[in-house]
N, C-alpha and C positions, 0 to 999 in steps of 0.2 A: 230625445237630441241625439240625430246623425255624429258621428266623431267626421271631421273634414279626412277629406280624400286624399291619398297620397298623391305628388303631383307626377303624370307618366316623362316625365322630362330627363336626360341626363344631365348631370353632374354637368355648369357650364365648361367647355373647352372638351368636352370629352362626347361621343357619337357612339350611337346605336348599331348596328351593323345586321340588319334585316340579310336572307339568302341572298337576293340579287346583289345585295354590295359585297358578300362575301364572296358570291362568284368574282366581281370584281377585283377582291385583294388577290383569291386563291390565283388568277390569270397572272394579273403583273407580279404578285411575289415568285409567280413560278419562272417564267420569265428571266427574274434577276437569277433567280437561283442558277438555273440551266447555263446560263450564260458567264456565270463566275465559275459552276462548276466545267465547265470545258475547259475553262485558262485554271481548273489544279488549283483555287480555294477551296480552302474548309469550312466549314459551318462549328460554328462556336456558340456557347450562350454562357452568360451568367448572372447571379441574383440580383432580382430590384430593388432589395433595399442594402445599401451599402453604409459605412461609418461615415458622418456629415463630414470628418476631419479631412476623409480622401478626395474631396470635392474641393473644400476650402485650397488643400492645398496644389491639387494639382487643377481646376477648372478656370479660375482667378476667382475677385469675390463676386461681380456679379450674379453668375450663376451661384455661387455657394450660400449665399448671404439672401439673394432676391426671389432667387427663382426656385429653391428649391423645395417638396414637399417633406419636412421635416418633423422630428418627434423622438422626446424621450423614452424608451420601450424603459419594460418592468425591470430592468438591470440596471437602469441609469443610463443607457449609455444614448447618446445622440445618433439617433438613425437620417440617412435618406432617401427618398422612395427617386430611384436614379434619373438624369435629368439628362442624363448621355451616356455614352459608351467607353470612350477613349483610357480612361481613368481605370474604371473596372478593367478592360482585356491589357491596361500598363500592369496591373499588380498581378492578372492571372500567367502572364509572363513572364515576368517576377519570382513567381513562387513555382516555378518549375522551370528555372532557366535549365540548368542542368540532366533534365530527361526530353526536352523538346529538340527536335532537330532543324535547326537553321537553315536558310532563312525560310520564317512561315509565314503561310499567302493563306489569312484566317477574314468569314464574312458573318454577319449577321444580321438579325434583323427583330432585334427586341422592340418592346414597347416601351417610352418616356414619360417622365411627367416632368411640366415645368410651369410653374408659378408666373406669368405674364397675362399682358391684355390682349386677347383675341382678335386676330383679323384675318384678312384671307391670306393665307396657306402657312399659318400659323395657330396650331391649338395646344391646350394646355395637357392633352395624352394625346402621344401620334408614335409611331411607329418607325424606326431610322430605320435601313439600311449600312450598315458599318464595313467597312474593305481597308484592310491594315494590313501592313509587311515589313515585319519585324528580321534584321541581324543582316541585312544587306545594307553598305553606308554609302552608295554610289546611285548617282542620279540613275542610275537603271530601276530602282524600284518604285520613284518616281516616276518615272515613263509607265513601269505596266500599270500602276491605279488610274494613272490617268489616260491610259487604253481600256482598261476596266470601264471607268464612267461610259468612256464613247459608244463602248461596243453595249454598254447596255440599252444607253437612249437609242441608239441605231437597231438596237431588236427591237422594240417597240413601232419601227417605220421609222423615226426622225432622221432629219438629213442636217448640214451645213447650214440651210437657210433655218434652221430653227431655234439652234442655240448655238452657243460659243463660251468655250471654254479660259479663261481670263488667267494668266499663270506670271506670278513673282515670285521672287526670292528673299525670305526675311536675311540671310545673312548678306545678300547684296544691298538690301532696303538699307541694313543697318550701316555699312558700307559707305553708300554714296550721302547718305545724310550726314555721318561723323565729317566726310571731305565737303561736303556743302555750309553744314554747319556749323561744325567743329566741336560736336556733343562727343560725349560718352555713351556708356551703352545702356546708362538710363535714362540719358538725354533722348536717346533716339526711340527706347520704348514709349516714351513721353510723345513724342512724335507721330510714332505708328498710331497710337491710339487719335490721334486729331484727324490723322489723313484715314483713317481706318472709318471714320463715321462722318467724312465731308461731305457724302452725297444727302446726311441726312439732316444738314443744318444750312443755314442761309450761307452766302461766301461772308459775308460780313464778319457771321460769327468764325468759320474756319482763320479767315485771316488775322482774326483777335486774338486766337486762343493757340494760334503758331505765334502770334508776337510776342503771347505772355510767356512765351517759350525761351523767347532771346534772338527771334529768328527776326532777321531785318525784311526790309519790301524785296530787296533784291534777291535775298537767298530763296522767299518764300516763291518767286519770280521763276527762278531757276529750279525747285521743287515742281512747279504747275509745267515747266517745261519741259518732262519726263512722264507725264500723262501721256502727252498726245507719239512719244516714241517708240520705234520695234526695238525688237529686242539686240539688234547690233549695233544702233547708235547708243539705246543706253547702256549698255553693258561697257561702252567705250570708255565711258567715265573714269570707271574702279576697272582698268582691264586684267589687272592681277587679281583681285578681289574671287574667292572658291564661289561664292554667289556666283559672280557672272559666269564663271568656268563653266559652273553647274547649270547654270542657263542656257549658254550658247549650244552646251552638249545635247540638251533636253531637245532644244527645240531641231539640233540639226537633225536627232532621231525620228521626231514626229515628221521630219519633211520625209526622210528616209520610206517612210512606211506609208507617206501619205495622209497622213492626220493630222498636216498641220494646216488644212482647210477649213478645220473645226477650233482653233487654237491661237490667244493672240496674249503679245505681252503686256501686262497691264499694271503699272510702278503703281498706282491706287491700289490695289489686290495687296491687303493687310493680314485677313483673318485675326479677329480680336482677340481669341483666347493666348493667354502669354507664354503656352511652352509650344509655340511653334517656331523650329530653328531654322529652315531652309525652305524648299520649297513652298509653295502657296499655289491654290489655286481655286476658282469660283464656276461655276457651271451656270451659266445667265439663258435664258428663255429671252428670244429675238420677236417674240411676239409683243405689238405694241401694247396691246390690251394686257399683257401680264408679265413685260419686262422687269424681270427682276432675276436677284441671285436665287438660284434654286436649292443648290446643295455647293460644298464647300469641302477644303481639307489642306493637310501640305504633312509638314517632317517634321516633329517631336524628337529627334535626338537623345534628349537629356531623359525623360517621361521615366522611364524605365530602371535608369541608374537613380533615383528616386527611393526607389522599393529597396534595390541590395547596393551597399558598399562599394564603389569601385567597380558597380558593373555597366558593363557597354553593351546595350542595346538597341540600334537604331528601329524607329518605326518613322512608317508613314503611313496613310487612311487618309479617307474620308467617309461623311453621312450625309445616306440622301433621306428626307424627310417623304413618308409617305403619301402626309395632305399636299406637298407643292407637285410632286409627281406626278398623284392624279388631273391637278390645274394644269400640267403643263398637257396630259394626254387628252384632257378636255379642250384645251384651246386650240392644240394642233389635228382636231377631230382624229388620233390613232386609239381610239378604242373601236373594239369590233361592236356590234348587233348583238349577237351572243358569245358566249366562254362555250359552251355545252358542242362539241363535234363528236363524241358519240353520242352509240343507241343510248336511249334514255325511255324505257319502256311501262305503259300503265294498263293492267288488268284490271278491265273493265267488268262490272257483276249483274248479274239479273237474279230474281226474286226465286226463277223456279229450277238453278243449278245450286245443287250442295255447298256450302262456304269451302270443306274439306277440298273440294275438287278444284277450286280459283287457290288457293294455297296451297299445293301440289305442283298448279301448272309454275305458279310465281318465281315456289324452291326452286324446280329445275333452271328457268332461268340465272337467277341469283347463283346455281352451283356451279352455271355455264362460265359464270364473270358476265352478264350482260344484266347492267341498270336497272331494276325494276321494282315496281312495288305493287301491293292490289290497293286497290279503292278501298276507303274505309269505310264503311257506313251504307245507309239505302240513299240513292240517289237515282231521280231518272236517267236514262241515257245520256241525253243532251248535256245536262250539269256535269257528270263525269267528263265529257271528251272536253267542258270548261275548264272544268279544272286543270284533264292536261296540258293545254295548249298554254294556260296560263305559267304551269309548274316546270316550261320547257320542253315539257317530254318529245320524244320524235317519234315512236309509235302504239296507239292503243290496239290490245289483243280484246277480241271479243269472242264470246263463249258463252249463246244462250241455249236453252234446252233443245233445240233441233241441232246446232253442234254439234254440243255434247254428246247425242244419240248418235252422230256417224262420226264418232272420234276427230275431228278438225275444230280449226280454230280461224278468226276470220284478224286479219292483221291488216290493220291500216295505217300508213304512213301521213303524217298529221302535216309535210312540207307538201307533199306532192299530191293527197289527198289518194292514192292509188290503193287499193284493197285488192288483198292476195288471200285466197282461203288453201290453209296449208293441215299439215296432218298434223293432230297435236303433240305425235310422237317426234316431230322430223321440227319443231317448234325454234330446239335451240340453233337449230341448222341454217334454216332462214337467216335467222342474226351472224351466221360464221363461226358459229362457235362450236 
């Protein structure tokens, strides 16, 4: 009786990355790293496992109780596989506050796990770029992280027709809701939960939820009017609000450097996580077939202080998932046909040349820093060429018995189909090494 064969499919919501997929990922992660490093951001990482308590305290009930993969370890500790990075980086900063030089400009690209329904742009395992600045209390840090997000998308060739950064401020939001509805801080938080999901429910459900919180039809209408306002008109409602001042300064700076064309004020941007306290923003794909929020973030001034008594370290940052970024690049045709721009050489083989001669040839190429491989096994020459084409090699080196005897090799450019005869001792020089 035959044993049942195991499935070749990965766990639901996760992905296999074959070499072609890895070339794509290395390309866009490379662009992200280069863009951030030129803006003096430093890369960090943290553990995949954290105490479940960390997420229960810092990420909100939805993530901690419903979306984490969690378990009890052999020491009877409740652990979770990280669903997000912000609590971890806040813990790291709090752990070495006295050793670090502020403000910090940090980024990471870790993989995360969340147990949730899979759909376009949302999987259970994903990689996420996290960009944060710690130790700057002013809107200037908010501006820097927003600039970095715009620069990353521009690095892929995106322009203002392709994406929009929608910006709000939680301090301003709370002040406006308090002015309109007469709520306290907890009341404003509950209203924010309703507004945060307003585009995911019917208008009837939206009004019903606000009414249940004690808002009248007139108050709901006043809130609705804010969705259509620009930043100047909206902040005039509470002109002395700290959040209003931050918004005006932020947009003035964006105009000064010409990036305001990528940005709009949007009172409906809340960000659902409870730890956001100031500027919040989301980056939207403008393509009709992929019109959605790709990623976002904001200011979370109080997070680090929850780890160390009386600590005062502000933070602002965002997270960008790899799935939504790839969807954006595909939608706007921003992915190149090939990612290998350097030379990649396949040394082909013939039966009348000793294996050791090919090994020596390949080794000389590698010693010179030229990416190269010796064809493994015994195949007809045509099959070896097919292999080179499929493997995205740029050149093949040909050395049969007659070439060996003459002390030469033939080099074929697979793109131009040009063939050159080169002295075996000058092969690396042919490739500029």
